[in-house]
C-alpha positions in Angstrom: 0.2 -0.1 -0.1 3.0 2.2 0.9 4.4 1.8 -2.4 1.3 2.2 -4.2 0.9 5.5 -1.9 4.5 6.7 -3.4 3.8 5.7 -7.6 0.4 7.5 -7.1 2.4 10.4 -5.7 4.8 10.4 -8.0 2.7 10.5 -11.2 0.7 12.9 -9.3 4.1 15.1 -9.2 5.4 14.4 -12.2 1.3 15.4 -14.1 2.0 18.6 -12.6 5.6 19.4 -12.8 4.4 18.9 -16.7 1.2 20.7 -16.9 3.3 23.7 -15.4 6.2 23.9 -18.0 3.6 23.4 -20.7 2.3 26.8 -18.6 5.3 28.4 -18.9 5.3 27.5 -22.8 1.7 28.9 -23.5 2.5 31.8 -21.5 6.1 32.9 -23.8 4.1 31.6 -27.1 1.3 34.3 -26.3 3.6 37.0 -24.7 6.6 36.9 -27.8 4.7 35.3 -31.1 3.5 37.9 -33.2 0.3 35.8 -34.2 -1.1 35.9 -30.7 0.6 38.7 -29.1 -2.7 40.8 -28.6 -3.8 42.4 -25.1 -6.2 39.6 -24.0 -3.9 37.0 -25.5 -1.1 38.8 -23.0 -3.7 39.2 -20.3 -4.5 34.7 -20.4 -0.9 34.5 -20.2 -1.1 36.0 -16.8 -3.2 34.0 -15.7 -1.2 31.2 -16.8 1.7 31.9 -14.7 -0.4 32.4 -11.5 -2.0 29.0 -12.6 2.3 27.5 -13.2 3.0 28.9 -9.8 0.7 26.7 -8.2 0.9 23.4 -9.9 4.9 24.3 -8.7 4.6 24.4 -5.4 1.8 21.8 -5.1 5.1 20.1 -6.5 7.2 21.1 -4.0 4.4 20.0 -0.9 4.1 16.5 -3.4 8.2 15.4 -3.4 8.5 17.1 0.6 10.8 19.9 -1.6 9.1 23.0 0.3 12.6 23.6 2.4 14.4 23.2 -0.1 12.7 26.4 -1.8 15.5 29.5 -1.7 14.1 31.8 1.0 15.1 35.0 -1.4 12.0 32.6 -3.9 9.9 32.2 -0.6 10.2 35.9 -0.1 9.4 37.1 -3.5 6.1 37.9 -3.8 5.0 35.9 -7.0 1.9 33.1 -5.8 -0.7 35.4 -6.7 -4.1 33.9 -6.8 -6.0 36.4 -7.9 -3.8 36.8 -11.5 -5.9 33.9 -12.7 -9.2 35.3 -12.2 -7.8 38.5 -13.2 -6.0 37.3 -16.0 -9.0 35.3 -17.3 -11.6 38.3 -16.7 -9.8 41.3 -18.8 -8.3 37.9 -21.4 -12.7 37.7 -21.8 -13.2 41.8 -22.4 -10.7 42.0 -24.6 -11.3 39.6 -26.6 -14.8 40.3 -26.8 -14.0 44.0 -27.2 -10.3 45.0 -28.2 -10.7 48.2 -27.8 -12.9 48.8 -24.4 -12.2 51.1 -22.0 -11.9 49.3 -18.7 -15.2 50.9 -16.3 -14.0 51.7 -12.6 -15.6 48.2 -11.8 -13.5 46.4 -13.9 -9.8 47.7 -12.6 -11.4 46.4 -9.7 -9.1 43.4 -10.6 -5.6 45.7 -10.7 -7.2 46.4 -7.0 -7.3 42.9 -5.9 -3.5 41.7 -7.2 -2.0 44.6 -5.6 -4.0 43.8 -1.8 -2.6 40.4 -2.7 0.8 41.6 -3.2 1.3 43.5 -0.3 -0.6 40.5 2.0 2.6 38.2 0.6 5.2 41.0 1.6 4.1 40.0 5.3 5.9 36.7 5.3 9.2 38.3 5.3 8.6 41.1 8.7 6.8 37.4 9.7 9.4 35.4 9.5 12.5 38.4 10.7 10.8 39.8 13.8 8.4 37.3 15.4 11.0 34.7 17.8 9.0 32.3 18.6 8.2 29.3 16.3 4.8 29.4 17.5 4.3 32.7 16.7 5.5 32.6 13.1 3.4 29.8 12.2 0.9 30.8 13.1 1.3 34.2 11.1 1.4 32.3 8.5 -1.3 30.9 8.7 -3.5 34.0 8.9 -1.3 35.4 5.5 -2.3 31.9 3.7 -5.5 33.0 5.3 -5.7 36.6 3.8 -4.8 35.4 0.1 -6.6 32.6 -0.2 -10.4 34.8 0.6 -8.7 36.9 -1.7 -8.6 34.5 -4.2 -11.8 33.0 -3.7 -13.3 36.2 -3.8 -12.0 37.5 -6.6 -13.1 34.7 -8.1 -16.5 34.7 -7.6 -16.5 38.5 -8.6 -15.0 38.0 -11.7 -15.8 35.3 -13.2 -19.9 35.6 -13.2 -19.0 38.7 -14.6 -16.8 37.5 -17.6 -19.5 34.8 -18.3 -22.5 37.1 -18.1 -20.1 39.2 -20.8 -20.2 35.7 -22.7 -23.4 35.5 -22.7 -24.6 39.0 -24.3 -21.9 38.5 -27.0 -23.9 34.5 -27.9 -26.8 36.4 -27.8 -25.8 39.6 -29.9 -24.1 36.5 -32.6 -27.8 35.3 -32.5 -29.4 39.1 -32.9 -27.3 39.7 -36.0 -25.6 37.2 -37.7 -27.0 33.9 -39.8 -24.7 31.4 -39.1 -22.1 31.2 -36.1 -19.8 29.1 -37.5 -16.4 30.7 -36.5 -17.5 33.4 -34.7 -19.6 31.1 -31.7 -18.3 31.5 -27.7 -19.9 28.8 -26.6 -16.3 26.7 -25.9 -15.3 30.2 -23.9 -18.3 29.2 -21.7 -17.6 26.1 -21.0 -14.4 27.6 -20.2 -16.0 29.5 -17.6 -17.9 27.2 -16.0 -14.7 25.1 -15.6 -13.0 27.8 -13.8 -15.8 28.8 -11.6 -16.2 24.8 -10.7 -12.1 24.8 -9.3 -13.3 28.0 -7.8 -16.4 26.1 -6.0 -13.7 23.4 -4.9 -11.7 25.6 -4.2 -13.8 27.3 -1.7 -14.5 23.7 -0.5 -10.5 22.9 0.2 -10.5 26.5 2.0 -13.5 26.0 4.7 -12.2 22.6 5.2 -8.6 24.0 6.4 -9.7 26.5 8.2 -12.0 24.0 10.1 -8.6 21.9 11.0 -9.3 19.3 8.7 -5.8 19.1 6.8 -6.4 15.6 5.2 -9.3 16.0 3.8 -8.2 19.8 2.9 -5.2 18.3 1.1 -7.1 15.3 -1.0 -9.9 18.7 -1.9 -6.6 20.9 -2.9 -5.2 17.9 -5.2 -8.8 17.9 -7.5 -7.6 22.0 -7.5 -4.5 21.1 -8.9 -6.0 18.6 -11.2 -8.5 20.8 -12.9 -5.8 23.7 -13.5 -4.4 21.6 -15.1 -7.3 20.5 -17.2 -7.0 24.4 -17.7 -4.0 23.9 -19.3 -4.2 22.1 -21.1 -6.9 22.7 -22.6 -5.6 26.5 -23.3 -2.9 24.6 -25.1 -5.0 22.4 -27.2 -7.4 25.5 -28.5 -4.3 27.2 -29.3 -2.7 24.7 -31.8 -6.0 22.8 -32.8 -8.8 25.3 -32.6 -7.0 28.8 -33.0 -9.2 30.3 -35.1 -11.5 30.3 -32.1 -9.4 33.3 -30.9 -10.5 35.3 -34.3 -13.5 36.0 -32.9 -15.9 39.5 -34.4 -16.0 41.6 -32.1 -18.1 43.7 -31.0 -19.2 47.3 -30.8 -18.8 49.6 -28.1 -22.5 50.9 -28.1 -23.1 47.5 -27.9 -22.4 46.3 -24.7 -23.5 48.9 -22.9 -26.9 48.9 -24.0 -29.2 47.3 -25.8 -30.0 48.5 -29.5 -33.0 50.6 -29.1 -35.0 50.7 -33.0 -38.4 52.6 -34.1 -41.1 51.9 -32.3 -43.7 49.7 -34.6 -45.7 51.7 -36.6 -48.8 51.0 -38.6 -46.3 49.7 -42.0 -45.0 46.8 -39.4 -47.5 44.9 -41.6 -46.1 45.9 -45.0 -41.8 45.6 -43.7 -42.8 42.1 -42.2 -44.5 41.2 -45.4 -42.2 42.5 -47.4 -39.7 40.8 -45.4 -41.5 37.3 -45.4 -41.4 38.2 -49.5 -37.4 38.5 -49.7 -36.9 35.2 -48.0 -40.0 33.1 -49.4 -39.7 34.3 -53.3 -36.2 35.6 -53.3 -34.9 33.0 -51.0 -32.2 35.4 -49.0 -31.6 32.4 -46.8 -29.7 31.1 -49.0 -26.5 33.7 -48.8 -24.6 31.4 -45.9 -23.2 34.5 -44.9 -26.4 37.0 -44.6 -26.3 39.5 -41.5 -29.4 42.0 -40.0 -27.7 44.7 -41.6 -27.3 42.8 -44.6 -31.5 42.2 -44.8 -32.4 46.1 -43.0 -31.0 47.4 -46.0 -32.7 45.2 -48.8 -36.0 45.9 -47.0 -34.7 50.2 -46.4 -34.7 50.3 -42.7 -33.0 50.6 -39.7 -31.4 47.0 -38.2 -33.1 47.7 -34.7 -36.4 48.6 -36.3 -35.9 45.4 -38.6 -35.1 43.0 -35.4 -38.0 44.2 -33.2 -40.2 43.2 -36.7 -38.8 39.8 -36.2 -38.9 39.5 -32.3 -42.2 40.4 -31.4 -43.7 39.5 -35.2 -42.2 36.0 -35.6 -41.2 35.9 -31.9 -37.6 35.0 -32.9 -34.2 35.8 -33.3 -32.6 36.5 -36.9 -30.5 33.7 -36.3 -33.6 31.4 -35.2 -36.0 33.3 -38.6 -33.3 32.9 -41.1 -32.5 29.0 -40.1 -36.3 28.0 -39.9 -36.7 29.1 -43.9 -33.5 26.9 -44.3 -34.8 23.8 -42.3 -37.9 24.1 -44.2 -35.6 24.3 -48.0 -34.2 21.5 -46.7 -36.8 19.5 -46.1 -37.9 20.3 -49.1 -35.2 19.3 -51.0 -34.5 15.7 -49.5 -37.7 14.8 -50.5 -37.5 15.7 -54.1 -36.2 13.6 -56.9 -34.5 16.5 -58.8 -31.7 16.1 -55.5 -31.8 12.5 -54.9 -28.2 12.7 -56.1 -27.5 15.4 -53.4 -25.5 14.2 -50.3 -27.9 15.5 -47.3 -24.3 17.9 -46.7 -24.9 19.6 -50.0 -28.7 20.4 -49.7 -28.0 21.9 -46.7 -25.2 23.9 -48.2 -27.5 24.8 -51.2 -29.8 26.3 -48.5 -27.7 28.3 -47.1 -26.0 26.8 -44.1 -22.0 27.0 -43.8 -21.5 24.3 -41.4 -22.8 21.0 -40.6 -22.2 21.1 -36.4 -25.0 23.8 -36.9 -26.9 22.6 -39.6 -27.5 19.2 -37.5 -27.9 20.7 -34.0 -30.4 23.1 -36.0 -32.3 20.8 -38.3 -33.2 18.4 -34.9 -34.1 21.3 -33.2 -37.0 22.1 -35.3 -38.4 19.1 -36.6 -36.9 16.1 -33.9 -34.9 14.4 -35.9 -31.7 14.0 -37.5 -32.1 15.0 -41.6 -30.9 11.2 -42.4 -33.7 9.9 -39.8 -36.3 12.3 -41.2 -35.4 12.1 -45.2 -35.6 7.8 -44.1 -38.8 8.2 -43.0 -40.4 10.2 -46.0 -39.0 8.2 -48.3 -40.3 5.2 -46.6 -44.5 7.1 -46.3 
């Protein structure tokens, strides 16, 4: 059993070390690669460095190497927990809005880092001025508690705000674009939810520490470390295999400050609505793969805000749902049309205005309750 525990500790130590080195490499790429050195990615690099420091100390703790760390490194204020949520928060802001000017609330991230740096500097006078070993230990525990509290509080303040910004951006896409391929930030939402999950486990582990359940605390914090390892490797995956996910369409400053307001619906609304339906049904505007709200409003010679209101109130849909409902109907018709019997299902989808297979499949199933192949098989048989 003891040998198995040693093997498990060795494996966990190796994983944390590899993840830490991986994070350092990613941070270096973000800082020095001309292709990736954007303002948002530099803040992501800050977050990665914060994760790397935590994992490095976890590696030292597993192998009982903490006493071998030079005093200069121990006293240097680099174990900054707040760097992780603050870096992620600013990464989200400047990824979605590269030209954004931070509000007073958004600048609190820098304040949180500054406070934690001051807290970390307390280790130096505590170890040098206090003579009693027990007094030093108690002082260090208080310093740890303050740092953990600041880090956890920062996570639960900034990460939900970042998640709200991502949700607003996703709504912006659905209100203005008929396809979200290459623009969607659902991956970023998942990333933030994972970060919030890790923060929750971190909070639980900290409470166990305060209650004196040190063994349970160590196990809980091991899950925090594993979560950080997952975050680091996920970021690496996105950079290497999904780089285009970092190339989303930024939305305008005014869109983020308030919802777009169109004209009040007038007596001409029904006329415009009829013209819109004619444009979709007769002229098949939905076949334009890159159709946007602005494109359609120009063709109708009305403002995009007014058109959005017409679609929302008359069709009870957002722009994405409205356009793709026509595309799905076109696909359904063509799937049963002998003129298209030599077309593949995806070929028909592309002919009908869909841009990606994943969007087509999800929208089709949502509106019909069936996959395209199932729909074709059942209706051809009938």
